[in-house]
ZAPABA-195896 format. One line per 3 residues: number of its first residue (from 1); their letters; for each residue x, y, z of C-alpha. Coordinates in steps of 0.5 Angstrom, whole numbers, plus 2048, in hexadecimal, padded with zeros to 3 digits. Layout:
# residues N
NUM	A	X/Y/Z; ...;
//
This chain:
# residues 329
1	MKV	899/7A0/7E9; 892/7A1/7E6; 892/79B/7E4;
4	RLT	893/796/7E9; 88E/79A/7ED; 889/799/7E9;
7	FIF	88C/792/7E8; 88B/791/7EF; 884/794/7EF;
10	ILL	881/790/7EA; 884/78A/7ED; 880/78C/7F4;
13	LFT	879/78D/7F1; 87A/786/7ED; 87C/782/7F3;
16	VIY	876/785/7F8; 872/785/7F2; 873/77D/7F0;
19	SCK	874/77C/7F7; 86C/77D/7F9; 86A/77B/7F2;
22	KGN	86B/774/7F4; 866/774/7F9; 861/779/7F7;
25	NEL	860/77D/7F0; 85C/781/7F2; 862/784/7F6;
28	DGN	864/788/7F0; 85E/78E/7F2; 860/78F/7FA;
31	YNC	867/792/7F9; 868/799/7FA; 86E/79B/7F9;
34	IIV	877/798/7F9; 87B/7A0/7FB; 881/7A1/7FB;
37	CKD	886/7A5/7FE; 88E/7A6/7FE; 892/7AB/801;
40	GQI	88B/7B0/801; 889/7AF/7FA; 885/7AB/7F8;
43	ISE	888/7A6/7F3; 881/7A2/7F1; 87A/7A2/7F3;
46	RYF	874/79C/7F0; 86D/79E/7F1; 868/799/7EF;
49	PSG	862/79A/7ED; 85E/79B/7F4; 863/7A0/7F5;
52	DSA	867/7A7/7F5; 86B/7AB/7F7; 866/7B0/7F9;
55	STH	861/7AB/7FD; 861/7A9/805; 861/7A2/807;
58	DIR	860/79F/80E; 867/79E/810; 864/799/815;
61	SVT	86A/798/81B; 86E/79D/818; 86A/7A1/81B;
64	KSV	86E/79F/823; 875/7A1/81F; 872/7A7/81D;
67	MST	86E/7A7/826; 876/7A6/828; 878/7AD/825;
70	LIG	873/7B0/828; 876/7AF/82F; 87C/7B0/82D;
73	IAI	879/7B6/82B; 876/7B7/830; 87C/7B6/836;
76	DKG	880/7BA/831; 87B/7C0/832; 87A/7BE/83B;
79	FIQ	874/7BC/83A; 875/7B5/83C; 87B/7B5/841;
82	SEN	87F/7AE/83F; 87C/7A8/83C; 87F/7A5/842;
85	ENI	877/7A8/846; 873/7A3/849; 86C/7A4/844;
88	VNY	868/7A4/84B; 86B/7AA/84A; 866/7AD/845;
91	LHS	861/7A7/845; 860/7A7/84C; 859/7AE/84B;
94	LDN	856/7AA/845; 856/7A2/849; 857/7A3/850;
97	HID	857/79C/852; 85E/799/84E; 85F/795/852;
100	EAK	866/794/856; 869/78F/851; 869/795/84C;
103	VNI	86C/79A/84F; 873/799/84D; 871/799/846;
106	KIS	876/79D/843; 874/7A2/83C; 87B/79E/83A;
109	DLL	877/798/83B; 872/799/836; 877/79C/831;
112	SMS	87B/795/832; 874/791/831; 876/78E/837;
115	SGI	872/791/83D; 86F/78A/840; 868/78A/83F;
118	EGS	866/784/83C; 864/784/834; 868/784/82E;
121	DLT	865/785/826; 86B/781/824; 869/77B/828;
124	NVS	862/77B/827; 85E/77D/822; 856/780/825;
127	EYE	85B/785/82A; 85A/78B/827; 854/78A/824;
130	DWH	851/789/82B; 855/78E/82E; 852/793/828;
133	HAP	84B/791/829; 84B/792/830; 847/797/833;
136	NQL	84C/799/836; 854/799/834; 857/79C/838;
139	MYT	853/798/83F; 854/793/83A; 85B/793/83A;
142	LSK	85D/795/842; 858/78F/843; 85D/78A/841;
145	PLI	861/786/846; 868/787/846; 86B/780/845;
148	HQP	873/783/844; 877/789/847; 876/790/844;
151	GEV	87E/78F/83F; 87F/789/83F; 87B/785/839;
154	FAY	879/785/833; 871/786/831; 86E/78A/82A;
157	NSG	868/78E/82D; 865/792/82B; 861/794/830;
160	ASH	866/796/834; 869/79A/82F; 864/79E/82E;
163	LLS	864/7A1/836; 86B/7A5/833; 865/7AA/82F;
166	IIL	861/7AB/835; 867/7AA/839; 869/7B0/834;
169	TQA	862/7B4/834; 862/7B5/83C; 869/7B8/83C;
172	TGI	868/7BC/836; 860/7BE/838; 85F/7BD/831;
175	STF	85E/7B8/82B; 863/7B2/829; 861/7B5/822;
178	EFA	862/7BC/824; 868/7BB/826; 86A/7B8/821;
181	KKY	868/7BD/81D; 86C/7C3/820; 873/7C0/822;
184	LFQ	873/7BA/81C; 86F/7BA/816; 86F/7C2/815;
187	PLS	876/7C2/815; 877/7BC/811; 871/7BF/80C;
190	IAD	86C/7B9/80D; 865/7BC/80C; 860/7BA/811;
193	HQW	85E/7B3/810; 858/7AE/813; 85A/7AA/818;
196	EQD	856/7A6/81C; 854/7A7/823; 851/7A1/829;
199	KQG	84A/7A2/82C; 84C/7A7/832; 850/7AC/82C;
202	NYN	857/7AB/82D; 85A/7AA/826; 85C/7A2/825;
205	GSA	864/7A3/829; 866/79B/824; 862/79C/81E;
208	GLC	85E/7A0/81A; 862/7A6/817; 861/7A8/80F;
211	LTP	867/7AA/80C; 868/7AB/804; 86F/7A7/803;
214	HDM	874/7AD/802; 872/7AF/809; 875/7A8/80B;
217	IKI	87A/7AA/808; 87B/7B1/80A; 87B/7AC/812;
220	GQL	880/7A7/810; 884/7AE/80E; 884/7B0/815;
223	YLN	887/7AB/818; 88C/7AA/813; 88E/7B1/814;
226	KGM	88E/7B0/81C; 888/7B5/81C; 889/7BA/818;
229	YNG	885/7BC/813; 887/7C1/80D; 88C/7C4/812;
232	KRI	886/7C4/818; 887/7C1/81E; 881/7BD/81F;
235	VSE	882/7B9/824; 888/7B6/828; 88E/7B2/825;
238	EWI	88E/7AE/82C; 886/7AD/82B; 889/7AB/824;
241	NKA	88E/7A6/827; 88A/7A3/82C; 883/7A3/827;
244	STV	888/79E/822; 88D/79A/827; 88C/793/82B;
247	KIT	888/794/831; 885/78C/830; 886/787/82E;
250	TSN	87F/785/829; 883/77D/829; 881/77C/822;
253	IEP	879/77C/822; 87A/781/81C; 87E/77F/816;
256	FGP	883/784/816; 882/788/81B; 885/784/821;
259	SYG	887/78A/826; 882/790/827; 884/796/829;
262	YLW	87E/79D/82B; 877/799/826; 87D/799/821;
265	WIG	87F/791/81E; 887/790/81E; 88B/78B/81A;
268	NTH	892/78B/816; 894/789/810; 89C/789/80E;
271	GHD	89E/78C/815; 89A/792/814; 893/793/819;
274	YFF	88C/795/815; 886/798/817; 87F/797/816;
277	ANG	878/799/816; 874/793/816; 86B/793/814;
280	YGG	868/78E/813; 868/78B/80C; 86D/78F/809;
283	QFI	86E/796/80C; 875/797/80C; 87B/79D/80D;
286	VVC	881/798/80E; 887/79D/80F; 88E/79B/80E;
289	PYL	892/7A1/811; 89B/79E/80F; 897/79E/808;
292	NLI	893/7A4/809; 88D/7A1/806; 886/7A0/806;
295	VVA	881/79C/803; 87A/79D/805; 873/798/802;
298	TYN	86D/797/803; 867/793/802; 85F/793/802;
301	WAG	85E/78F/807; 856/790/809; 852/78B/807;
304	IDS	858/785/806; 858/77F/80B; 85D/77F/810;
307	ATA	861/779/80D; 863/77D/806; 864/783/809;
310	NQH	869/77E/80D; 86B/77C/807; 86C/783/804;
313	WYS	86F/786/80A; 875/781/80A; 877/781/803;
316	TLD	877/788/801; 87B/78A/808; 87F/783/805;
319	SII	882/787/800; 883/78E/802; 888/78B/806;
322	NKI	88A/785/802; 88C/788/7FC; 889/790/7FC;
325	ILA	88F/791/803; 894/78B/800; 894/78F/7FA;
328	YY	897/794/7FD; 89E/790/800;
//
């Protein structure tokens, strides 16, 4: 078995590196890590010169999947009644000019990327940067027109998912980071790390959280174990099931993720679902419950052009889905 696992891992590394080197010979130095965890044990991990197990890494939009977990915990603990509450219940005091068309947007619509608010990071390459550099990220998002009925059309909008962080802060009376430390990070023995803030001091609900690779494995293990970690309940099994099951089709806007849950992408191979947290440039937590398998990958995306980052993103996820996962069937 160990020989087989080693072969699989070497094959993955070779495939990913070769695929990217065909387009850019400088990519090797930007790899951070690839880790495979099976049946609760790390069976293979490889760190490249730019990474190690103790160093934190900006996981980009993998942050969204952590944000989903925090919303679930807030609902479990009664800070938020349910994901079916309207967002205006928490945002009205911050912006009393929320137009009538948006008052029916629910927290669940933000979680499933179906708010109906104009803007998509995946179809408009400048959308995230426009939002990020706006003087007020909350007002930037809420000032956008509603172009679809909430809950009906998938549109990957980081500005909309950031609203969840603001809602969490309003609901709990503490910052998203303080809430995360108390109810998620400390129970998982995740140390205090950096987390990007917007211009009003709200923690970014869509990106900018820094974790170590082993921290990412813990997040994956929490989902694989239906909300339990080291025998302790962290988040309800009900929420884990909600977050990791299909809520809306993505119309295959991204490879390997034809469906979406609550800030987790969902796919299927050999008749069994997998789901994954997905960040720009190749940040992944891939969970395959049927195989009791987690794969984590990170890549140093800073300073890399978008075409190269997208190439690496695809080749890494393709290797995880079509080589590592496939090898266990």
